[in-house]
The first five atom37 places (N, CA, C, CB, O) and aatype in JSON, in Angstrom:
{
  "aatype": [12, 1, 1, 2, 7, 7, 7, 5, 15, 0, 0, 11, 0, 1, 10, 14, 6, 9, 11, 5, 8, 14, 6, 3, 0, 3, 0, 7, 3, 13, 7, 6, 9, 10, 1, 8, 6, 10, 2, 2, 14, 10, 16, 7, 9, 10, 7, 2, 0, 6, 10, 10, 10, 19, 6, 10, 8, 1, 11, 11, 19, 14, 10, 14, 14, 6, 16, 6, 8, 1, 10, 6, 16, 9, 0, 16, 10, 0, 19, 1, 12, 1, 6, 16, 19, 1, 1, 10, 15, 3, 6, 17, 6, 0, 5, 16, 3, 0, 10, 16, 1, 6, 10, 19, 5, 14, 14, 2],
  "atom_mask": [
    [1, 1, 1, 1, 1],
    [1, 1, 1, 1, 1],
    [1, 1, 1, 1, 1],
    [1, 1, 1, 1, 1],
    [1, 1, 1, 0, 1],
    [1, 1, 1, 0, 1],
    [1, 1, 1, 0, 1],
    [1, 1, 1, 1, 1],
    [1, 1, 1, 1, 1],
    [1, 1, 1, 1, 1],
    [1, 1, 1, 1, 1],
    [1, 1, 1, 1, 1],
    [1, 1, 1, 1, 1],
    [1, 1, 1, 1, 1],
    [1, 1, 1, 1, 1],
    [1, 1, 1, 1, 1],
    [1, 1, 1, 1, 1],
    [1, 1, 1, 1, 1],
    [1, 1, 1, 1, 1],
    [1, 1, 1, 1, 1],
    [1, 1, 1, 1, 1],
    [1, 1, 1, 1, 1],
    [1, 1, 1, 1, 1],
    [1, 1, 1, 1, 1],
    [1, 1, 1, 1, 1],
    [1, 1, 1, 1, 1],
    [1, 1, 1, 1, 1],
    [1, 1, 1, 0, 1],
    [1, 1, 1, 1, 1],
    [1, 1, 1, 1, 1],
    [1, 1, 1, 0, 1],
    [1, 1, 1, 1, 1],
    [1, 1, 1, 1, 1],
    [1, 1, 1, 1, 1],
    [1, 1, 1, 1, 1],
    [1, 1, 1, 1, 1],
    [1, 1, 1, 1, 1],
    [1, 1, 1, 1, 1],
    [1, 1, 1, 1, 1],
    [1, 1, 1, 1, 1],
    [1, 1, 1, 1, 1],
    [1, 1, 1, 1, 1],
    [1, 1, 1, 1, 1],
    [1, 1, 1, 0, 1],
    [1, 1, 1, 1, 1],
    [1, 1, 1, 1, 1],
    [1, 1, 1, 0, 1],
    [1, 1, 1, 1, 1],
    [1, 1, 1, 1, 1],
    [1, 1, 1, 1, 1],
    [1, 1, 1, 1, 1],
    [1, 1, 1, 1, 1],
    [1, 1, 1, 1, 1],
    [1, 1, 1, 1, 1],
    [1, 1, 1, 1, 1],
    [1, 1, 1, 1, 1],
    [1, 1, 1, 1, 1],
    [1, 1, 1, 1, 1],
    [1, 1, 1, 1, 1],
    [1, 1, 1, 1, 1],
    [1, 1, 1, 1, 1],
    [1, 1, 1, 1, 1],
    [1, 1, 1, 1, 1],
    [1, 1, 1, 1, 1],
    [1, 1, 1, 1, 1],
    [1, 1, 1, 1, 1],
    [1, 1, 1, 1, 1],
    [1, 1, 1, 1, 1],
    [1, 1, 1, 1, 1],
    [1, 1, 1, 1, 1],
    [1, 1, 1, 1, 1],
    [1, 1, 1, 1, 1],
    [1, 1, 1, 1, 1],
    [1, 1, 1, 1, 1],
    [1, 1, 1, 1, 1],
    [1, 1, 1, 1, 1],
    [1, 1, 1, 1, 1],
    [1, 1, 1, 1, 1],
    [1, 1, 1, 1, 1],
    [1, 1, 1, 1, 1],
    [1, 1, 1, 1, 1],
    [1, 1, 1, 1, 1],
    [1, 1, 1, 1, 1],
    [1, 1, 1, 1, 1],
    [1, 1, 1, 1, 1],
    [1, 1, 1, 1, 1],
    [1, 1, 1, 1, 1],
    [1, 1, 1, 1, 1],
    [1, 1, 1, 1, 1],
    [1, 1, 1, 1, 1],
    [1, 1, 1, 1, 1],
    [1, 1, 1, 1, 1],
    [1, 1, 1, 1, 1],
    [1, 1, 1, 1, 1],
    [1, 1, 1, 1, 1],
    [1, 1, 1, 1, 1],
    [1, 1, 1, 1, 1],
    [1, 1, 1, 1, 1],
    [1, 1, 1, 1, 1],
    [1, 1, 1, 1, 1],
    [1, 1, 1, 1, 1],
    [1, 1, 1, 1, 1],
    [1, 1, 1, 1, 1],
    [1, 1, 1, 1, 1],
    [1, 1, 1, 1, 1],
    [1, 1, 1, 1, 1],
    [1, 1, 1, 1, 1],
    [1, 1, 1, 1, 1]
  ],
  "atom_positions": [
    [[0.85, -1.17, 0.0], [0.0, 0.0, 0.0], [0.9, 1.23, 0.0], [-0.97, 0.0, 1.22], [1.82, 1.32, 0.8]],
    [[0.62, 2.19, -0.91], [1.4, 3.42, -0.94], [1.0, 4.3, 0.22], [1.22, 4.17, -2.27], [-0.15, 4.3, 0.66]],
    [[1.95, 5.03, 0.7], [1.68, 5.97, 1.79], [2.08, 7.36, 1.34], [2.45, 5.56, 3.08], [3.03, 7.55, 0.58]],
    [[1.33, 8.36, 1.84], [1.74, 9.72, 1.55], [2.72, 10.18, 2.62], [0.52, 10.66, 1.49], [3.04, 9.41, 3.53]],
    [[3.2, 11.4, 2.51], [4.21, 11.89, 3.44], [3.77, 11.86, 4.89], [0.0, 0.0, 0.0], [4.62, 11.72, 5.78]],
    [[2.48, 11.97, 5.16], [1.99, 12.02, 6.53], [1.81, 10.66, 7.16], [0.0, 0.0, 0.0], [1.37, 10.57, 8.31]],
    [[2.12, 9.59, 6.44], [1.99, 8.26, 7.01], [0.6, 7.66, 6.84], [0.0, 0.0, 0.0], [0.37, 6.52, 7.25]],
    [[-0.35, 8.42, 6.24], [-1.68, 7.86, 6.01], [-1.7, 7.19, 4.66], [-2.77, 8.96, 6.1], [-0.91, 7.53, 3.78]],
    [[-2.6, 6.25, 4.48], [-2.74, 5.63, 3.16], [-3.26, 6.68, 2.19], [-3.69, 4.39, 3.21], [-3.91, 7.64, 2.6]],
    [[-2.98, 6.5, 0.9], [-3.41, 7.46, -0.12], [-4.93, 7.57, -0.12], [-2.91, 7.04, -1.51], [-5.47, 8.67, -0.26]],
    [[-5.63, 6.45, 0.02], [-7.09, 6.48, 0.02], [-7.62, 7.29, 1.2], [-7.67, 5.07, 0.05], [-8.54, 8.09, 1.04]],
    [[-7.05, 7.08, 2.36], [-7.5, 7.81, 3.54], [-7.19, 9.29, 3.4], [-6.84, 7.24, 4.81], [-7.97, 10.13, 3.86]],
    [[-6.07, 9.62, 2.79], [-5.68, 11.01, 2.62], [-6.67, 11.74, 1.71], [-4.27, 11.11, 2.05], [-6.84, 12.95, 1.85]],
    [[-7.32, 11.03, 0.79], [-8.26, 11.66, -0.13], [-9.65, 11.81, 0.46], [-8.35, 10.86, -1.4], [-10.49, 12.51, -0.1]],
    [[-9.92, 11.17, 1.58], [-11.26, 11.25, 2.16], [-11.57, 12.68, 2.54], [-11.37, 10.33, 3.39], [-10.7, 13.39, 3.07]],
    [[-12.8, 13.14, 2.29], [-13.16, 14.5, 2.66], [-13.23, 14.63, 4.17], [-14.5, 14.89, 2.02], [-13.48, 13.67, 4.89]],
    [[-13.02, 15.82, 4.62], [-13.13, 16.06, 6.06], [-14.59, 16.26, 6.39], [-12.29, 17.29, 6.5], [-15.2, 17.27, 6.04]],
    [[-15.15, 15.29, 7.07], [-16.53, 15.36, 7.53], [-16.48, 15.46, 9.04], [-17.38, 14.11, 7.05], [-15.7, 14.78, 9.69]],
    [[-17.33, 16.31, 9.57], [-17.34, 16.49, 11.02], [-17.59, 15.16, 11.7], [-18.41, 17.53, 11.42], [-18.54, 14.44, 11.36]],
    [[-16.76, 14.83, 12.66], [-16.79, 13.52, 13.28], [-17.81, 13.39, 14.42], [-15.44, 13.18, 13.8], [-18.23, 12.28, 14.75]],
    [[-18.2, 14.51, 15.01], [-19.08, 14.45, 16.16], [-20.39, 15.16, 15.86], [-18.4, 15.07, 17.4], [-20.38, 16.24, 15.26]],
    [[-21.51, 14.58, 16.25], [-22.8, 15.19, 15.95], [-22.91, 16.63, 16.46], [-23.91, 14.37, 16.55], [-23.57, 17.46, 15.83]],
    [[-22.27, 16.92, 17.57], [-22.38, 18.28, 18.09], [-21.65, 19.3, 17.23], [-21.84, 18.34, 19.5], [-21.84, 20.5, 17.39]],
    [[-20.81, 18.83, 16.31], [-20.08, 19.72, 15.41], [-20.92, 20.21, 14.24], [-18.86, 19.02, 14.88], [-20.54, 21.17, 13.57]],
    [[-22.05, 19.59, 13.99], [-22.86, 19.96, 12.83], [-24.33, 19.86, 13.19], [-22.54, 19.06, 11.62], [-24.71, 19.12, 14.09]],
    [[-25.13, 20.61, 12.48], [-26.57, 20.49, 12.63], [-26.99, 19.14, 12.07], [-27.33, 21.65, 11.93], [-26.4, 18.65, 11.11]],
    [[-28.01, 18.54, 12.66], [-28.49, 17.25, 12.17], [-28.98, 17.37, 10.73], [-29.62, 16.71, 13.06], [-28.88, 16.42, 9.97]],
    [[-29.5, 18.53, 10.36], [-29.98, 18.74, 9.0], [-28.88, 18.71, 7.97], [0.0, 0.0, 0.0], [-29.14, 18.48, 6.79]],
    [[-27.65, 18.95, 8.39], [-26.51, 18.93, 7.47], [-26.24, 17.53, 6.92], [-25.26, 19.46, 8.16], [-25.66, 17.39, 5.85]],
    [[-26.66, 16.5, 7.64], [-26.36, 15.14, 7.22], [-26.9, 14.85, 5.82], [-26.94, 14.15, 8.21], [-26.2, 14.28, 4.99]],
    [[-28.14, 15.25, 5.56], [-28.73, 15.02, 4.23], [-27.93, 15.71, 3.15], [0.0, 0.0, 0.0], [-27.72, 15.14, 2.07]],
    [[-27.5, 16.91, 3.42], [-26.7, 17.66, 2.44], [-25.33, 17.02, 2.25], [-26.54, 19.13, 2.89], [-24.85, 16.91, 1.12]],
    [[-24.7, 16.59, 3.33], [-23.39, 15.94, 3.25], [-23.51, 14.62, 2.49], [-22.8, 15.7, 4.66], [-22.69, 14.32, 1.63]],
    [[-24.54, 13.85, 2.82], [-24.77, 12.57, 2.14], [-24.91, 12.79, 0.64], [-26.02, 11.88, 2.7], [-24.26, 12.12, -0.16]],
    [[-25.76, 13.71, 0.28], [-26.01, 13.98, -1.13], [-24.72, 14.41, -1.83], [-27.09, 15.07, -1.3], [-24.4, 13.91, -2.9]],
    [[-24.0, 15.33, -1.23], [-22.78, 15.85, -1.85], [-21.71, 14.78, -1.98], [-22.25, 17.02, -1.04], [-21.13, 14.62, -3.05]],
    [[-21.43, 14.06, -0.91], [-20.34, 13.1, -0.91], [-20.6, 11.89, -1.8], [-20.07, 12.63, 0.49], [-19.65, 11.3, -2.32]],
    [[-21.84, 11.52, -1.99], [-22.15, 10.4, -2.87], [-22.39, 10.84, -4.31], [-23.36, 9.66, -2.36], [-22.05, 10.12, -5.25]],
    [[-22.97, 12.02, -4.49], [-23.25, 12.47, -5.85], [-22.0, 12.84, -6.64], [-24.18, 13.64, -5.81], [-21.97, 12.67, -7.86]],
    [[-20.98, 13.35, -5.97], [-19.76, 13.7, -6.71], [-19.16, 12.5, -7.43], [-18.73, 14.3, -5.76], [-18.94, 12.59, -8.64]],
    [[-18.88, 11.39, -6.76], [-18.34, 10.25, -7.49], [-19.35, 9.64, -8.47], [-17.87, 9.18, -6.52], [-18.97, 9.16, -9.54]],
    [[-20.63, 9.67, -8.12], [-21.64, 9.14, -9.04], [-21.69, 9.94, -10.33], [-23.01, 9.13, -8.37], [-21.86, 9.38, -11.41]],
    [[-21.55, 11.25, -10.21], [-21.55, 12.1, -11.4], [-20.36, 11.75, -12.29], [-21.51, 13.6, -11.01], [-20.48, 11.71, -13.51]],
    [[-19.21, 11.5, -11.68], [-18.03, 11.1, -12.45], [-18.22, 9.76, -13.13], [0.0, 0.0, 0.0], [-17.84, 9.6, -14.3]],
    [[-18.78, 8.82, -12.44], [-19.03, 7.49, -13.01], [-20.02, 7.6, -14.17], [-19.57, 6.51, -11.93], [-19.78, 7.08, -15.26]],
    [[-21.13, 8.28, -13.92], [-22.16, 8.41, -14.94], [-21.64, 9.19, -16.15], [-23.39, 9.1, -14.37], [-21.85, 8.78, -17.29]],
    [[-20.96, 10.29, -15.9], [-20.44, 11.1, -16.99], [-19.45, 10.34, -17.85], [0.0, 0.0, 0.0], [-19.51, 10.42, -19.08]],
    [[-18.55, 9.61, -17.23], [-17.57, 8.85, -18.0], [-18.21, 7.71, -18.79], [-16.5, 8.3, -17.07], [-17.83, 7.47, -19.94]],
    [[-19.16, 7.02, -18.2], [-19.84, 5.95, -18.93], [-20.59, 6.52, -20.13], [-20.82, 5.19, -17.99], [-20.54, 5.95, -21.23]],
    [[-21.28, 7.63, -19.93], [-22.02, 8.24, -21.04], [-21.08, 8.76, -22.12], [-22.9, 9.39, -20.52], [-21.36, 8.6, -23.31]],
    [[-19.96, 9.38, -21.73], [-18.98, 9.85, -22.72], [-18.41, 8.7, -23.54], [-17.84, 10.61, -22.03], [-18.26, 8.82, -24.76]],
    [[-18.11, 7.59, -22.89], [-17.61, 6.43, -23.61], [-18.64, 5.91, -24.61], [-17.23, 5.32, -22.63], [-18.3, 5.6, -25.75]],
    [[-19.89, 5.83, -24.19], [-20.93, 5.36, -25.09], [-21.1, 6.3, -26.29], [-22.26, 5.22, -24.34], [-21.24, 5.83, -27.42]],
    [[-21.09, 7.6, -26.05], [-21.24, 8.58, -27.14], [-20.07, 8.46, -28.11], [-21.32, 10.01, -26.58], [-20.27, 8.43, -29.32]],
    [[-18.85, 8.39, -27.57], [-17.68, 8.27, -28.45], [-17.71, 6.98, -29.26], [-16.4, 8.32, -27.63], [-17.38, 6.98, -30.44]],
    [[-18.1, 5.91, -28.63], [-18.17, 4.64, -29.35], [-19.17, 4.7, -30.49], [-18.54, 3.51, -28.39], [-18.92, 4.17, -31.57]],
    [[-20.31, 5.35, -30.25], [-21.32, 5.45, -31.3], [-20.9, 6.42, -32.4], [-22.66, 5.89, -30.7], [-21.13, 6.17, -33.58]],
    [[-20.26, 7.54, -32.01], [-19.8, 8.53, -32.99], [-18.74, 7.96, -33.92], [-19.26, 9.77, -32.27], [-18.79, 8.14, -35.13]],
    [[-17.79, 7.28, -33.32], [-16.67, 6.74, -34.1], [-16.97, 5.37, -34.68], [-15.43, 6.66, -33.23], [-16.14, 4.76, -35.37]],
    [[-18.17, 4.89, -34.4], [-18.59, 3.58, -34.89], [-17.58, 2.49, -34.53], [-18.78, 3.63, -36.41], [-17.23, 1.63, -35.34]],
    [[-17.12, 2.54, -33.29], [-16.16, 1.55, -32.8], [-16.92, 0.26, -32.5], [-15.4, 2.07, -31.53], [-17.84, 0.25, -31.69]],
    [[-16.51, -0.81, -33.15], [-17.21, -2.07, -32.87], [-16.74, -2.64, -31.52], [-16.96, -3.09, -34.0], [-15.56, -2.87, -31.3]],
    [[-17.69, -2.85, -30.67], [-17.42, -3.46, -29.37], [-18.26, -4.72, -29.26], [-17.74, -2.47, -28.19], [-19.33, -4.83, -29.86]],
    [[-17.77, -5.67, -28.5], [-18.64, -6.83, -28.24], [-19.92, -6.33, -27.55], [-17.9, -7.9, -27.34], [-19.86, -5.44, -26.7]],
    [[-21.06, -6.89, -27.91], [-22.33, -6.44, -27.33], [-22.32, -6.43, -25.8], [-23.45, -7.31, -27.83], [-22.92, -5.55, -25.19]],
    [[-21.65, -7.4, -25.19], [-21.65, -7.45, -23.72], [-20.88, -6.27, -23.13], [-21.04, -8.77, -23.23], [-21.21, -5.83, -22.02]],
    [[-19.89, -5.75, -23.82], [-19.13, -4.6, -23.33], [-19.99, -3.35, -23.35], [-17.85, -4.39, -24.16], [-20.02, -2.59, -22.38]],
    [[-20.69, -3.12, -24.45], [-21.58, -1.97, -24.54], [-22.7, -2.09, -23.5], [-22.18, -1.84, -25.96], [-23.09, -1.11, -22.87]],
    [[-23.2, -3.3, -23.34], [-24.25, -3.53, -22.34], [-23.74, -3.21, -20.93], [-24.75, -5.01, -22.41], [-24.47, -2.65, -20.12]],
    [[-22.5, -3.56, -20.65], [-21.93, -3.26, -19.33], [-21.82, -1.76, -19.1], [-20.54, -3.9, -19.18], [-22.1, -1.28, -18.0]],
    [[-21.41, -1.0, -20.12], [-21.35, 0.46, -19.99], [-22.74, 1.04, -19.75], [-20.73, 1.09, -21.26], [-22.91, 1.93, -18.92]],
    [[-23.73, 0.54, -20.47], [-25.1, 0.99, -20.28], [-25.6, 0.65, -18.87], [-26.03, 0.37, -21.33], [-26.31, 1.44, -18.25]],
    [[-25.21, -0.51, -18.38], [-25.6, -0.92, -17.02], [-24.97, 0.0, -15.98], [-25.19, -2.39, -16.75], [-25.62, 0.39, -15.02]],
    [[-23.7, 0.34, -16.17], [-23.03, 1.27, -15.25], [-23.78, 2.59, -15.2], [-21.55, 1.5, -15.67], [-24.06, 3.11, -14.12]],
    [[-24.12, 3.14, -16.36], [-24.84, 4.41, -16.43], [-26.21, 4.29, -15.75], [-25.01, 4.86, -17.89], [-26.6, 5.17, -14.98]],
    [[-26.93, 3.23, -16.03], [-28.27, 3.04, -15.46], [-28.2, 2.92, -13.94], [-28.93, 1.78, -16.06], [-29.02, 3.51, -13.23]],
    [[-27.24, 2.16, -13.44], [-27.13, 1.98, -11.99], [-26.67, 3.27, -11.3], [-26.15, 0.85, -11.67], [-27.08, 3.54, -10.18]],
    [[-25.83, 4.05, -11.96], [-25.41, 5.33, -11.39], [-26.6, 6.27, -11.25], [-24.3, 5.98, -12.25], [-26.73, 6.97, -10.24]],
    [[-27.46, 6.3, -12.26], [-28.67, 7.13, -12.19], [-29.57, 6.64, -11.06], [-29.44, 7.12, -13.55], [-30.12, 7.44, -10.3]],
    [[-29.71, 5.34, -10.96], [-30.55, 4.75, -9.89], [-30.0, 5.11, -8.51], [-30.63, 3.22, -10.05], [-30.76, 5.46, -7.6]],
    [[-28.68, 5.01, -8.35], [-28.08, 5.37, -7.06], [-28.26, 6.85, -6.76], [-26.57, 5.01, -7.04], [-28.54, 7.23, -5.62]],
    [[-28.11, 7.7, -7.77], [-28.28, 9.14, -7.58], [-29.68, 9.45, -7.09], [-27.98, 9.91, -8.88], [-29.87, 10.27, -6.19]],
    [[-30.69, 8.8, -7.68], [-32.07, 9.01, -7.25], [-32.31, 8.49, -5.83], [-33.03, 8.32, -8.23], [-33.05, 9.1, -5.06]],
    [[-31.69, 7.37, -5.49], [-31.82, 6.84, -4.14], [-31.2, 7.79, -3.13], [-31.15, 5.45, -4.04], [-31.79, 8.04, -2.07]],
    [[-30.04, 8.32, -3.44], [-29.38, 9.3, -2.56], [-30.27, 10.52, -2.39], [-27.99, 9.7, -3.13], [-30.42, 11.04, -1.28]],
    [[-30.85, 10.99, -3.48], [-31.72, 12.17, -3.41], [-32.91, 11.9, -2.49], [-32.21, 12.57, -4.82], [-33.24, 12.71, -1.64]],
    [[-33.55, 10.73, -2.68], [-34.7, 10.4, -1.84], [-34.31, 10.27, -0.37], [-35.34, 9.1, -2.32], [-35.02, 10.77, 0.5]],
    [[-33.2, 9.6, -0.1], [-32.76, 9.43, 1.29], [-32.43, 10.76, 1.95], [-31.55, 8.5, 1.35], [-32.83, 11.01, 3.09]],
    [[-31.7, 11.61, 1.24], [-31.33, 12.88, 1.84], [-32.54, 13.79, 2.0], [-30.26, 13.57, 1.0], [-32.64, 14.53, 2.98]],
    [[-33.48, 13.75, 1.04], [-34.72, 14.53, 1.18], [-35.52, 14.05, 2.39], [-35.57, 14.42, -0.11], [-36.06, 14.87, 3.14]],
    [[-35.6, 12.73, 2.56], [-36.34, 12.18, 3.7], [-35.66, 12.57, 5.02], [-36.45, 10.65, 3.59], [-36.33, 12.93, 5.99]],
    [[-34.34, 12.49, 5.06], [-33.59, 12.87, 6.26], [-33.87, 14.33, 6.61], [-32.08, 12.65, 6.05], [-34.14, 14.66, 7.76]],
    [[-33.81, 15.19, 5.6], [-34.05, 16.61, 5.83], [-35.48, 16.87, 6.28], [-33.74, 17.42, 4.57], [-35.7, 17.71, 7.16]],
    [[-36.45, 16.18, 5.7], [-37.85, 16.35, 6.09], [-38.06, 15.92, 7.54], [-38.78, 15.54, 5.16], [-38.74, 16.6, 8.31]],
    [[-37.47, 14.78, 7.92], [-37.61, 14.31, 9.31], [-36.92, 15.26, 10.27], [-37.03, 12.9, 9.46], [-37.44, 15.53, 11.36]],
    [[-35.77, 15.76, 9.89], [-35.04, 16.71, 10.74], [-35.85, 18.0, 10.91], [-33.64, 17.02, 10.15], [-35.93, 18.55, 12.01]],
    [[-36.44, 18.48, 9.81], [-37.26, 19.7, 9.88], [-38.46, 19.48, 10.78], [-37.72, 20.12, 8.47], [-38.81, 20.35, 11.58]],
    [[-39.11, 18.32, 10.66], [-40.29, 18.02, 11.48], [-39.9, 17.96, 12.96], [-40.94, 16.69, 11.04], [-40.62, 18.48, 13.81]],
    [[-38.78, 17.32, 13.26], [-38.32, 17.23, 14.64], [-37.99, 18.61, 15.18], [-37.09, 16.31, 14.75], [-38.3, 18.92, 16.33]],
    [[-37.36, 19.44, 14.38], [-37.02, 20.8, 14.8], [-38.28, 21.59, 15.11], [-36.18, 21.51, 13.73], [-38.34, 22.31, 16.1]],
    [[-39.3, 21.46, 14.23], [-40.57, 22.16, 14.48], [-41.2, 21.7, 15.77], [-41.54, 21.95, 13.31], [-41.74, 22.51, 16.52]],
    [[-41.15, 20.4, 16.06], [-41.72, 19.87, 17.31], [-40.99, 20.44, 18.52], [-41.65, 18.33, 17.32], [-41.62, 20.77, 19.52]],
    [[-39.69, 20.54, 18.43], [-38.92, 21.06, 19.55], [-39.14, 22.55, 19.77], [-37.45, 20.79, 19.34], [-39.15, 23.02, 20.9]],
    [[-39.32, 23.28, 18.68], [-39.51, 24.72, 18.78], [-40.93, 25.05, 19.16], [-39.15, 25.41, 17.47], [-41.16, 25.97, 19.95]],
    [[-41.89, 24.32, 18.62], [-43.29, 24.56, 18.9], [-43.91, 23.33, 19.53], [-44.04, 24.95, 17.63], [-44.43, 22.47, 18.81]],
    [[-43.87, 23.23, 20.85], [-44.46, 22.05, 21.5], [-45.95, 21.95, 21.19], [-44.24, 22.11, 23.03], [-46.62, 22.97, 20.99]],
    [[-46.47, 20.71, 21.16], [-47.9, 20.52, 20.87], [-48.76, 21.19, 21.92], [-48.24, 19.02, 20.79], [-48.36, 21.33, 23.08]],
    [[-49.95, 21.6, 21.51], [-50.89, 22.27, 22.44], [-51.43, 21.33, 23.45], [-52.04, 22.91, 21.69], [-52.23, 21.72, 24.3]]
  ]
}
């Protein structure tokens, strides 16, 4: 395993700094962090798969059908994951908002 100058693994060194303790961030931030941290790599995966498919069709590059099918599957699954992330983060934010309203405005 390669190590960077600080003694951490390269993969660990690339990890984004996310607040480690709940008291460091609002609970509502979780949905936004989730969406951002998962959508960035998904956008890269989806974009690259789509670019490859477009180039292959433009240049009329013959590929085995299973290879083209695999690229299409990657793109389809990336879109599916992006939608799942959106739904999960929206639900998290809605629940957090509802809990905040309950705490601020106690029931009559």
